[in-house]
C-alpha positions as CSV (number, residue, x, y, z in Angstrom):
1,S,-3.3,17.7,16.2
2,R,-3.9,16.6,12.6
3,Y,-6.7,15.0,10.7
4,F,-6.6,13.0,7.5
5,S,-8.4,13.0,4.2
6,F,-8.1,10.2,1.7
7,S,-7.8,10.0,-2.1
8,D,-7.9,7.0,-4.3
9,L,-6.5,7.4,-7.7
10,L,-6.5,4.9,-10.5
11,F,-3.0,3.6,-11.1
12,P,-3.0,3.6,-14.9
13,G,-0.5,0.8,-14.7
14,C,2.6,-0.2,-16.5
15,E,3.7,-2.7,-19.0
16,L,6.8,-4.9,-18.7
17,T,8.3,-6.4,-21.8
18,G,11.6,-7.9,-23.1
19,S,12.8,-4.4,-23.9
20,T,11.3,-2.6,-20.8
21,K,11.9,-5.1,-18.0
22,S,11.3,-2.7,-15.0
23,Y,9.1,0.1,-13.9
24,T,9.6,2.2,-10.7
25,F,6.7,3.9,-8.9
26,K,7.8,6.7,-6.6
27,V,6.5,9.9,-5.1
28,D,8.0,13.3,-4.4
29,E,10.3,13.0,-1.3
30,E,9.1,16.4,0.0
31,D,5.4,15.2,0.0
32,D,4.4,14.5,3.6
33,S,1.3,12.6,2.6
34,D,1.3,8.8,3.1
35,H,1.2,6.9,-0.2
36,V,0.2,3.3,-0.8
37,L,0.1,1.5,-4.1
38,A,-2.5,-1.2,-4.2
39,L,-1.8,-3.7,-6.9
40,S,-5.0,-5.4,-8.2
41,V,-4.2,-7.3,-11.4
42,V,-1.2,-8.6,-13.3
43,C,-2.0,-10.0,-16.8
44,L,-0.4,-11.0,-20.0
45,T,-1.5,-8.8,-22.9
46,D,-1.7,-9.2,-26.7
47,G,1.5,-10.6,-28.2
48,A,2.6,-12.7,-25.2
49,K,4.2,-16.1,-25.9
50,D,3.4,-19.3,-24.1
51,E,6.3,-19.0,-21.7
52,C,6.7,-18.4,-18.0
53,N,6.6,-14.7,-17.2
54,V,7.7,-14.0,-13.6
55,V,7.0,-10.6,-12.1
56,E,8.9,-9.5,-9.0
57,V,8.3,-6.6,-6.6
58,V,11.6,-4.9,-5.6
59,G,11.6,-2.8,-2.4
60,R,13.6,-2.1,0.7
61,N,13.4,-3.8,4.1
62,H,13.7,-2.1,7.5
63,E,17.5,-2.1,7.2
64,N,17.2,-0.3,3.8
65,Q,18.5,-3.4,1.9
66,E,17.0,-4.2,-1.5
67,I,14.7,-7.2,-1.5
68,A,12.9,-8.9,-4.5
69,V,9.8,-11.0,-4.1
70,P,8.1,-12.8,-7.0
71,V,4.4,-11.9,-7.0
72,A,3.2,-13.6,-10.3
73,N,4.2,-16.4,-12.6
74,L,2.0,-16.1,-15.7
75,R,1.8,-18.4,-18.7
76,L,-0.6,-17.9,-21.6
77,S,-1.8,-21.5,-21.7
78,C,-2.6,-21.9,-18.0
79,Q,-2.6,-18.6,-16.1
80,P,-2.7,-15.5,-18.2
81,L,-4.1,-13.3,-15.4
82,L,-3.7,-13.0,-11.6
83,S,-5.9,-11.0,-9.3
84,L,-3.8,-9.7,-6.3
85,D,-6.8,-8.3,-4.4
86,N,-5.3,-4.8,-3.9
87,F,-1.9,-6.0,-2.6
88,Q,-0.5,-3.0,-0.8
89,L,3.0,-1.7,-1.3
90,Q,4.8,1.3,0.1
91,P,6.5,3.5,-2.6
92,P,9.1,3.6,-3.9
93,V,8.6,0.2,-5.4
94,T,10.0,-1.4,-8.6
95,F,8.2,-4.0,-10.7
96,R,10.6,-6.2,-12.7
97,L,10.1,-8.9,-15.3
98,A,12.5,-11.5,-13.9
99,A,11.7,-14.1,-16.6
100,G,9.9,-14.2,-19.9
101,S,9.4,-11.5,-22.5
102,G,5.9,-10.3,-21.7
103,P,4.1,-8.1,-22.4
104,V,2.7,-8.1,-18.8
105,H,0.4,-5.3,-17.7
106,L,0.0,-4.3,-14.0
107,A,-2.8,-2.1,-12.7
108,G,-4.3,-1.0,-9.4
109,W,-4.9,2.0,-7.2
110,H,-2.7,4.8,-5.7
111,Q,-4.1,5.6,-2.3
112,I,-3.0,9.0,-0.7
113,T,-3.6,10.0,2.9
114,H,-3.3,13.8,3.3
115,R,-2.4,15.2,6.6
116,E,-3.9,18.6,7.4
117,D,-3.5,20.8,10.5
118,A,-6.5,20.7,12.8
119,S,-5.1,22.3,15.9
120,F,-8.1,24.7,16.2
121,E,-10.5,21.8,16.5
122,E,-8.4,20.2,19.2
123,E,-8.4,23.5,21.2
124,E,-12.2,23.7,21.1
125,E,-12.5,20.1,22.3
126,E,-10.1,20.8,25.3
127,E,-12.2,23.8,26.3
128,D,-15.4,21.8,26.3
129,M,-13.9,19.0,28.4
130,S,-12.5,21.5,31.0
131,E,-16.1,22.8,31.7
132,E,-17.3,19.3,32.7
133,E,-16.3,17.7,36.0
134,I,-15.1,14.2,35.6
135,A,-15.2,11.9,38.6
136,P,-11.9,10.2,39.4
137,V,-11.6,6.5,38.6
138,M,-11.2,4.5,41.8
139,P,-9.8,0.9,41.9
140,A,-12.3,-1.8,42.6
141,K,-12.3,-3.2,46.2
142,K,-12.0,-6.9,46.6
143,Q,-14.9,-8.5,48.5
144,R,-13.8,-11.0,51.1
145,G,-16.2,-13.7,52.1
146,K,-16.7,-14.8,55.7
147,Q,-14.6,-17.8,56.7
């Protein structure tokens, strides 16, 4: 008895550096909307050294245990940017610079699915269906050939 509306908001991003090694994206716990963070790009920015910069995503598994997964290994001389094609994550999620000094910039989209009460629409549909007679579905009979 609910319908959904969608919102896509630009995730302005965050920057991970030697002094700010992590950033946590979370939403209000009382919000009953579904939130997804779609990560689209991870890139080195001005001032980065030619060193390995490893970015991890830290989240929780189905047993509520913290897990960390590396999503990017950037180096100025060979791979300064990585497109993640809107890699979807469920908040809360933390981005952490596991190696290197950055600066590494992350950007993407914050997608929100709003749930709204639509019980009045469902009642109208039920009334319409009750006016029509629907023939019962009968199982198909097997045809036996003459032997």
